[in-house]
N, C-alpha and C positions, 0 to 999 in steps of 0.2 A: 390165402392166407398161405405164408410161406415160414417156417420153422428156420432160424439161422442162430448157429453158433458163435458167439465169440469169447474165447478164452475158456471154454468149459461151461459158459453159459446160455442155455437155450432163453431164448425169447421170441415172441410172436410179434410178426411186424405185418401190417397190410402192406402189399403192394400196390402202390397210385396206377401203375401203368397197365397192371391185369384189371383194376376195377372201371378205368376209361375202355377198355379193350371189349369189357361186358358191354358197355353203355353203346358201345360201336357196334356191334353184336345184333343190339336190340332194334336200335335204328337202324342198321342194315335189313334185319328181318322184318320190318316193317316197312322200308322201301322196297325189298324183292314182293311183297305181299300186295301192295302198290302197283308194282310191275305184270305182276298176273293180272290184274283186274284191265289195266289198261291196254294190256296186249290183247286179251281175251275180249275187249270192246273194238278191236283195231286201230287203234292208235300208232302212229310211226315211232321208229326210235327217236326220230327228232323231236315228236311232242313230248313225248315220254322223257328224253333228256332234260329238257329246258323245266317242265314238272317237278321231277326228282334231283335235278343238278347234278345228273351221275353222267359219266360220257358213254357216247354209243356203243364205244368195245366194251365196256362193262355190259350194257344193256345186252349186246349179240353174246357175249358169256352167260349172262342170266337165262336167257330165251333159249341157250342149249341144255343149261342146267335145269330148267324148269319146264321144260316141254311139255311133259306129262299133267303138269298142275293147270297149265297153261289150256290144254286141250280140254280138259276137265272144266274150268271156266268158261270156256267158249261153248262147250255143250249147255252149261245152265242158261248164258245168255241169249241161245238160239232157242232154248225153250221157251224161254219168257218172251220174246218175239215172236214164237210159233202161237203161244196162248193168245198173244194179243192179236197177232193178224188173224185167228181163228174167231176171235170174240167179233171184229170187225167184218168178217166175211161174212157169219153170222147173220149179223144184221141185216147186210145187204141180202142175203138169202131170204130172209123174212119179210124184206120190205118187197122184195120182187115178187114174191110169192103173193104178198097181199094184193100186191098191182093186179096180178093175173086172176087172180079170185075176183076183182070187182070184176074187170074186165070180162070175166067168164058169164057172171051172174048178170051184167048189162046185156051182153049177148044173148042170152037165155030168155031175158025178159021183154026183147026190144022186138019190135016186130019190124024185119029184116028189108023190106021193101020200103022203108023210109031212109034207113042209113045203108049206106055201101058196106056190103057183105064182105067185099075185099078190104077194105079198110079195117075193119073189125078182127078180122081173120088175120090181115097181116100184123096188128098189133099183137093179138094171141101168140102166133109164131114167134115176133120178135121176143115178149117176155118169156116165152118158154125156152127160147135160146139161149137168152141170159141166162136161165136159171141152169142148163146144162152145164154152163162154163164156171157156175161155181163148186161143181165138185171138187174135192180134195183129195191126194192122194196120201194115206197115210204110212206109218213107217214101212207097214207090211207091203205097203206097195197097192192097197186094194182101193179104189176107189168109195169115199163117203159123202156122204153129204145127204140133201134130203131125195127123196122117193120121187121121182117124174112120173107119177102114175096120175094120167088126166081126172080120173074118178077120185082119188083122194084132194087132188088139189081144188076141184069144183068144189068139193065139201065145204 
């Protein structure tokens, strides 16, 4: 709103240019928000430019202006991926552990004179080796994962 005085008469007028700028600002903020999320997902300027209908030079400027927000959004994206990856990895560990337990049970219950001991031991070592590769380093750099205690695995 703007106060205009004409011949000592005050009147209130709305400025249509100001209203237009407010709408543009809201649209621009929405575009910037979408830009942050698209950059966090690793999309190129070309793809974002096409989607948002904004020039790549503008996107480059936004990237400099919004570096911190983009970094935060990337961290959130990475955390979600790590959670998903861990769940998948946990499933593989459980499957391999189950297979190893089955093999160990079979070995302990068999008369090894009928079955090649080398073959069963080879399988046991292979599964044990696969489980070893499933260790995951956590944020502190410590290895996490299942304990590779043969007594626990055999139970």
